[in-house]
C-alpha positions as CSV (number, residue, x, y, z in Angstrom):
1,M,58.7,-1.8,35.1
2,F,59.7,1.9,34.9
3,G,59.9,2.0,38.7
4,L,56.7,0.1,39.3
5,G,56.7,-3.1,41.3
6,R,54.8,-6.1,40.0
7,R,52.0,-5.6,42.5
8,E,51.6,-1.9,41.6
9,F,51.7,-2.7,37.8
10,I,48.9,-5.4,38.2
11,T,46.9,-2.9,40.3
12,L,47.3,-0.2,37.6
13,L,46.4,-2.6,34.8
14,G,43.3,-3.9,36.8
15,G,42.2,-0.3,37.3
16,A,42.5,0.5,33.6
17,A,40.6,-2.6,32.6
18,A,37.8,-1.8,35.1
19,S,37.5,1.7,33.6
20,W,36.9,0.4,30.0
21,P,33.3,-0.7,30.6
22,L,32.7,2.6,32.4
23,A,34.1,4.5,29.3
24,A,31.9,2.4,27.0
25,R,28.8,3.1,29.2
26,A,29.6,6.8,29.2
27,Q,29.9,6.8,25.4
28,Q,26.6,5.0,25.1
29,A,25.0,7.4,27.5
30,A,26.2,10.3,25.4
31,M,24.7,8.8,22.2
32,P,21.6,10.7,21.1
33,V,18.3,8.8,21.5
34,I,15.3,9.0,19.1
35,G,11.9,7.7,20.2
36,F,9.9,5.9,17.5
37,L,6.1,5.8,18.3
38,D,3.9,3.6,16.1
39,P,0.5,2.0,16.6
40,R,1.3,-1.1,14.6
41,S,3.8,-3.9,14.9
42,P,7.4,-3.9,13.4
43,E,6.8,-6.5,10.7
44,T,3.8,-4.5,9.2
45,I,6.0,-1.5,8.2
46,A,9.5,-3.0,7.8
47,D,10.0,-1.2,4.5
48,R,9.1,2.1,6.1
49,V,11.4,1.6,9.0
50,R,14.2,1.0,6.5
51,G,13.3,4.3,4.9
52,F,13.4,6.0,8.3
53,R,16.9,4.6,8.9
54,Q,18.0,5.7,5.5
55,G,16.9,9.3,6.3
56,L,18.9,9.2,9.4
57,K,21.9,7.8,7.5
58,D,21.6,10.7,5.0
59,T,22.1,13.1,7.9
60,G,25.1,11.2,9.2
61,F,23.4,8.9,11.8
62,V,23.6,5.1,11.9
63,E,21.5,3.2,14.5
64,G,23.7,1.5,17.1
65,E,26.8,3.4,16.0
66,N,26.1,7.1,16.8
67,V,22.4,7.1,17.5
68,A,20.1,4.9,19.5
69,I,16.4,4.4,18.7
70,E,13.8,3.5,21.4
71,Y,10.9,1.8,19.6
72,R,7.4,1.8,21.1
73,W,4.9,-0.4,19.2
74,A,1.2,-0.4,20.2
75,E,0.7,-3.7,18.3
76,G,-2.7,-2.5,17.0
77,Q,-3.9,-1.3,20.4
78,F,-4.2,2.4,19.6
79,E,-5.4,3.2,23.1
80,R,-1.9,2.4,24.4
81,L,-0.3,5.3,22.4
82,P,-0.6,7.9,25.2
83,E,1.1,5.6,27.7
84,L,3.9,4.8,25.2
85,A,4.4,8.4,24.4
86,A,4.7,9.2,28.1
87,E,7.3,6.5,28.4
88,L,9.4,8.2,25.7
89,V,9.0,11.5,27.5
90,R,10.2,10.0,30.8
91,R,13.1,8.4,28.9
92,Q,14.0,12.0,27.8
93,V,14.6,11.1,24.2
94,G,16.1,13.8,22.0
95,V,13.2,13.7,19.4
96,I,10.1,11.6,18.9
97,A,9.2,10.2,15.5
98,A,5.4,9.9,15.5
99,T,4.4,7.9,12.4
100,N,0.6,8.5,12.0
101,T,-2.1,10.8,13.2
102,A,-2.9,8.9,16.5
103,S,0.8,8.8,17.4
104,A,1.3,12.4,16.6
105,L,-1.6,13.5,18.7
106,A,-0.4,11.3,21.6
107,A,3.1,12.7,21.4
108,T,2.0,16.3,21.3
109,A,-0.3,15.7,24.2
110,A,2.6,14.2,26.2
111,T,5.2,17.0,25.7
112,T,5.5,20.6,24.6
113,T,9.3,20.6,24.8
114,I,10.7,17.5,23.2
115,P,10.8,17.9,19.4
116,I,8.4,15.8,17.4
117,V,8.6,14.8,13.8
118,F,5.3,13.4,12.5
119,A,3.9,11.8,9.4
120,V,0.1,12.4,8.9
121,P,-2.3,11.8,6.1
122,E,-4.1,15.1,6.5
123,D,-3.7,18.8,7.2
124,P,-1.6,19.1,10.3
125,V,-2.8,22.7,10.9
126,G,-6.4,21.4,11.1
127,L,-5.2,18.7,13.5
128,G,-3.7,21.3,15.8
129,L,-0.2,19.9,15.4
130,V,1.3,23.0,13.9
131,A,0.3,26.7,13.6
132,N,1.5,27.1,10.1
133,I,2.9,24.8,7.3
134,A,5.9,27.1,6.5
135,R,6.6,28.0,10.2
136,P,5.2,25.3,12.4
137,G,5.7,27.4,15.5
138,G,5.9,24.8,18.3
139,N,7.8,21.6,19.0
140,A,6.5,19.6,16.1
141,T,7.0,19.4,12.3
142,G,6.9,16.6,9.8
143,I,5.3,15.5,6.6
144,N,1.8,15.6,5.2
145,F,1.3,12.7,2.8
146,F,-2.4,13.4,2.1
147,S,-4.1,15.7,-0.5
148,Q,-7.5,16.0,-2.1
149,E,-6.0,15.0,-5.4
150,V,-5.1,11.6,-3.9
151,V,-8.7,10.7,-2.9
152,T,-10.1,12.0,-6.2
153,K,-7.4,10.2,-8.2
154,R,-8.0,6.9,-6.3
155,L,-11.7,7.0,-7.3
156,E,-10.9,8.0,-10.9
157,L,-8.5,5.1,-11.2
158,L,-11.0,2.7,-9.7
159,R,-13.6,3.8,-12.2
160,E,-11.1,3.4,-15.0
161,L,-10.4,-0.2,-14.0
162,V,-14.0,-1.0,-13.1
163,P,-16.1,1.2,-15.6
164,A,-19.4,-0.3,-14.3
165,A,-18.7,0.9,-10.8
166,N,-21.7,3.2,-10.2
167,R,-22.2,2.3,-6.5
168,V,-19.1,2.4,-4.3
169,A,-18.9,1.4,-0.6
170,V,-16.6,3.5,1.5
171,L,-15.0,1.8,4.5
172,V,-13.7,4.2,7.2
173,N,-12.6,4.1,10.8
174,P,-14.9,6.2,13.1
175,G,-12.2,6.0,15.8
176,A,-10.0,8.3,13.7
177,A,-12.6,11.1,13.5
178,A,-10.5,13.7,11.8
179,T,-9.2,11.4,9.1
180,T,-12.6,9.9,8.5
181,E,-14.4,13.2,8.2
182,T,-11.8,14.4,5.6
183,T,-12.0,11.1,3.7
184,V,-15.8,11.0,3.5
185,R,-16.1,14.7,2.5
186,E,-13.5,14.3,-0.3
187,V,-14.8,11.0,-1.6
188,A,-18.3,12.4,-1.7
189,G,-17.1,15.4,-3.7
190,A,-15.2,13.2,-6.1
191,A,-18.1,10.8,-6.4
192,R,-20.5,13.6,-7.4
193,A,-18.1,14.7,-10.1
194,L,-18.0,11.2,-11.5
195,G,-21.7,10.4,-11.1
196,I,-21.0,7.7,-8.5
197,Q,-23.2,6.9,-5.5
198,I,-21.4,6.1,-2.3
199,Q,-22.4,4.4,0.9
200,V,-20.3,4.8,4.0
201,F,-19.5,1.8,6.3
202,N,-17.8,2.3,9.7
203,A,-15.5,-0.2,11.3
204,N,-12.9,0.1,14.1
205,T,-12.7,-3.5,15.2
206,S,-12.1,-6.8,13.4
207,R,-15.7,-7.8,14.1
208,E,-17.0,-4.6,12.6
209,I,-15.0,-5.2,9.5
210,N,-16.6,-8.6,9.2
211,A,-20.0,-7.0,9.7
212,A,-19.4,-4.4,7.0
213,F,-18.5,-7.0,4.4
214,A,-21.4,-9.2,5.5
215,S,-23.7,-6.2,4.6
216,F,-22.2,-6.1,1.1
217,V,-24.2,-9.3,0.4
218,R,-27.4,-7.2,0.8
219,E,-26.1,-3.9,-0.5
220,R,-24.2,-5.4,-3.5
221,P,-21.8,-2.4,-4.1
222,D,-19.9,-2.4,-7.4
223,A,-16.6,-1.6,-5.8
224,L,-15.0,-0.7,-2.4
225,F,-12.9,2.4,-1.4
226,V,-10.9,1.6,1.8
227,G,-10.0,4.6,3.9
228,G,-6.3,5.3,4.4
229,D,-6.3,4.9,8.2
230,A,-3.5,2.9,10.0
231,F,-6.2,0.7,11.6
232,F,-7.0,-0.9,8.2
233,Q,-3.3,-1.3,7.4
234,V,-2.9,-3.3,10.6
235,R,-5.9,-5.4,9.5
236,R,-5.0,-5.5,5.8
237,A,-4.9,-9.3,5.5
238,Q,-8.5,-9.5,6.8
239,V,-9.7,-6.7,4.6
240,V,-8.0,-8.0,1.4
241,N,-9.2,-11.6,2.1
242,L,-12.8,-10.5,2.6
243,A,-12.7,-8.4,-0.5
244,S,-11.6,-11.4,-2.5
245,R,-14.2,-13.7,-0.8
246,H,-17.0,-11.3,-1.6
247,V,-15.6,-10.6,-5.1
248,V,-15.5,-6.8,-4.5
249,P,-13.0,-4.8,-6.6
250,A,-11.3,-2.5,-4.1
251,T,-8.9,0.4,-4.0
252,Y,-6.5,1.0,-1.1
253,G,-4.2,3.8,0.0
254,G,-0.8,1.9,0.2
255,R,1.1,-0.6,-1.9
256,E,1.2,-3.2,1.0
257,F,-2.5,-3.9,0.3
258,A,-1.8,-4.7,-3.3
259,V,1.2,-6.8,-2.3
260,A,-1.2,-8.7,0.1
261,G,-3.6,-9.4,-2.8
262,G,-5.6,-6.2,-3.0
263,L,-6.7,-5.2,-6.5
264,M,-5.0,-1.7,-6.6
265,S,-3.5,1.0,-4.5
266,Y,-2.7,4.6,-5.1
267,G,-1.1,6.9,-2.6
268,S,2.1,8.5,-1.3
269,N,5.3,6.5,-1.4
270,L,5.4,6.0,2.3
271,T,8.9,4.5,2.4
272,D,10.1,7.9,1.0
273,A,7.9,9.7,3.5
274,Y,9.6,7.9,6.4
275,R,13.0,8.6,4.9
276,Q,12.1,12.3,5.1
277,I,11.0,11.8,8.8
278,G,14.3,10.2,9.5
279,G,16.1,13.1,7.8
280,Y,14.2,15.7,9.9
281,A,14.9,13.7,13.1
282,G,18.6,13.7,12.2
283,R,18.7,17.4,11.6
284,I,17.0,18.1,14.9
285,I,19.5,15.9,16.7
286,K,22.2,18.1,15.1
287,G,20.5,21.2,16.5
288,A,17.8,22.3,14.1
289,K,14.5,23.5,15.7
290,P,11.1,22.1,14.6
291,T,9.8,25.6,14.2
292,D,12.5,26.3,11.5
293,L,11.7,23.1,9.6
294,P,8.6,23.6,7.3
295,V,6.1,20.8,7.0
296,V,6.9,18.7,3.9
297,Q,4.2,18.1,1.4
298,A,4.5,14.6,-0.1
299,S,5.3,14.6,-3.8
300,K,6.0,11.0,-4.7
301,F,2.8,8.9,-5.4
302,E,2.6,5.4,-6.8
303,L,0.0,3.3,-8.5
304,V,0.2,-0.4,-7.9
305,I,-2.0,-3.0,-9.6
306,N,-2.3,-6.7,-8.7
307,A,-2.8,-8.3,-12.1
308,E,-3.5,-11.7,-10.6
309,T,-6.4,-10.3,-8.5
310,A,-7.7,-8.5,-11.6
311,R,-7.9,-11.8,-13.4
312,M,-9.6,-13.5,-10.5
313,L,-12.2,-10.7,-10.5
314,D,-12.5,-11.1,-14.3
315,L,-11.4,-7.6,-14.9
316,D,-9.4,-6.5,-18.0
317,I,-6.8,-3.9,-17.1
318,P,-6.8,-1.1,-19.8
319,P,-3.4,-0.8,-21.5
320,T,-3.4,2.9,-20.7
321,L,-3.7,2.1,-17.0
322,L,-1.0,-0.5,-17.2
323,A,1.3,2.0,-18.8
324,R,0.8,4.4,-15.9
325,A,1.3,1.9,-13.1
326,D,4.5,2.2,-11.1
327,E,4.3,-1.5,-10.3
328,V,2.3,-4.5,-11.6
329,I,2.1,-7.6,-9.4
330,E,1.8,-10.8,-11.4
């Protein structure tokens, strides 16, 4: 065939076939890799991960086609985050998406060169993640989905739904010191303005959550304000079930609590926040530098009310509150 003998042709064909897997491997090796660092397990934030992938898609990247994602899940064991961050650094990923405060701190401690895109519920300047909101100045940028208005608004909405709530328990995680300090300070300020007394309860293990709720039998608070820490999101089934068992009206920071049976939630639309993280990760893969990407301030907030839980607690939802709700779960 064109001067080739049968043996030579078979040899040539075999060599070409052998090179195909090598070409595929080379293409795969050239595919940019994003590290995804989260303290939870995949099923707990499935909607948010979809948002992250949508953000990547908006910038032209589709997982498995032209970008790879290396997921590292701590499965609720927050102490594993530094080790998982170090793994992603050794893997030499192109950018790390760090999806809460603990992940962001672990990632920034692990590398000063690999770009990091974070999502945190508090001031990233105060956390030491960036030098400036408009010009982050280092290898990290991201989104801040926390503001004083959110805490104040959550307490106001709780009071509107439970007008008799004069004594409110505040459940926080002492293990997340920065988040807890900010939450307690801002809840205390909002409570003073509303004439509400607060009592702070600490929990950073399942046993301590049980102990906090057991103390409600003695303290008899009128309502409960659950801090917006990722630890409580991991334990949301436990927290929501205990609130129902102890007949305590409670407010939470994310809609997944209301979906799980919690009375009400108000906070940033975190699926949208993760979409923005994905968008920033995609822009960095394309060559943008974190220092040139200002920290985004969350602007989408949602109020979710579980009407079934309200009925169980013998609460009448004011029509004005129902009208403002973004979602009512029946």
